[in-house]
C-alpha positions, 0 to 999 in steps of 0.5 A: 499499500505504501508503494501505491500511495507513492506512485499515486502522489508521483503521477498527481504531482507530475500532472500538476506540474505539466498541466500548467503548460498552455498546449498549442497542438492537440495529440492526434492520438487523444481522439483516435480511439478504437471502437471498443473504447469509443463505444464505452464513453472514450477516456482512458481504455481499460481491459486486456484487449485495449489497443497498445497506445490507448493504455500501455498498461492494459494490454498484457496477454499471452496472445499477439493481436493485430488490429485494423481500423479505417474511419471517415470522421465528420465526412472529410477526415480520413483516419487509418489505424494499425496496431500489433502487440506481442508478448515476449517468451516470459510473458511478463513484458509486452511490446506494441507497434502502432501507426495512426494516419489522419488526413484531409485533402482538397480543403477550400481555403476561405476569406471575407470579401468587402461585403462580409461574404465567404469568398471560396475562390481567393485561395486554392484547395489545400491538404493536411495530414499527420502520422504518429508512430508508437512504440508501446511497452508494458511490464507486470511488475507484481501480481497487482501492479503493471507499468507501461509507456508509449514513445511516439514520433509525430510527422505532420505536413500542411500544403504550403506551409512545410513539414513538422516532427517531434517526439512525445512520451506517455507513462502510467501504471495500473493497480488491481486487486483479486476481485478484478477491480482496477485503477489506471493512471496515465500521463500524456506527453511527459518529460521529453520536448513535447513539441512539433518543430516545423521546417518554417522554424515555428514550433507547436507544443503538444498538450500535456494531460492526465487520465484516470480510470476505475473499473469494477467487474460485476455479474448481471443475469449470470453474465459479465458486466464491467463498469468504468468511471474515467476522468481527464485532467486537462488545462481547460476542464475535467471531462468525465467518461462513464461506460459499461460493457456486458457480455450476454453471449460468448460471441457478443459484447454490448457497450454504452457510455457517456463521453465528455470533451472540452469545446469552445463557446463564446470565446471560452470553453465548455464541457460537451456531453455525448451518449455513445454505444457499440458492440463486439462480435467474437468469431474464433480468433477474430473480433469485430467492433463497432462504435457510434459517436455523435458530435455537437458541432457536426450534423454528421455522426461518426461510425467506427469499425475495427477488426482484430486477429488474436494469434495463438 
């Protein structure tokens, strides 16, 4: 228990110290969640089959896992995700590799004319894309303690404005008991430079923030039920995440949640709240996941699909 208190104090102190930075660039991994996580209200992922970069302390297992996901967000933004995780011979450690691509092309630059009307012809269409390469590592320190970290390399390209690149680091821990309950803590973009440096000479600082999640394992109608309560500690607010996952059949998992995120309103910020839902189908070594997530700032909802394969 003394170790747990020291670890918790360390992560809280780290969060207070680094969240005072005014983040300029948002980490694209923050919103690039897998279907399983998004269907349960987003936030810090929990569960043994979480993707490595979502929570590197959670993906320790005896099997390797390959996950592919392709999504079109808000009608224009293409997001492709690839992850592969694999244990070492002792199964006390696990490594993961992830690649995220987010891009949009043929966006129309706009301006206001002398009459205050939007002018689409003032500039040519432009494109923007970003890629994140992630090396994840998790280690089973004791029976009830797991540690994990992500080393991230970012590349970005904005047509007409050059290229940018930089590094980031996530660190965290998961504490569990013999009843299956877990407390997980992660701090994103800690220690390293946390900056995207552009060829034009400008620099964007990556946002630092902390995530906390508590899960409890229950039984509903003789089938497993998981409850999740999560909180993000950001410089502009404290978004809450609530999720549940129920497995009425071995092949079927039903999910639902409440997701909050920080949005802009009247020159300030506001917490926006969304109801999410999803399901998972397991067929032999394959798992198919789906999530639905609405957005207040767009009439287009996001439907996220992913497929995973577990190696024997």
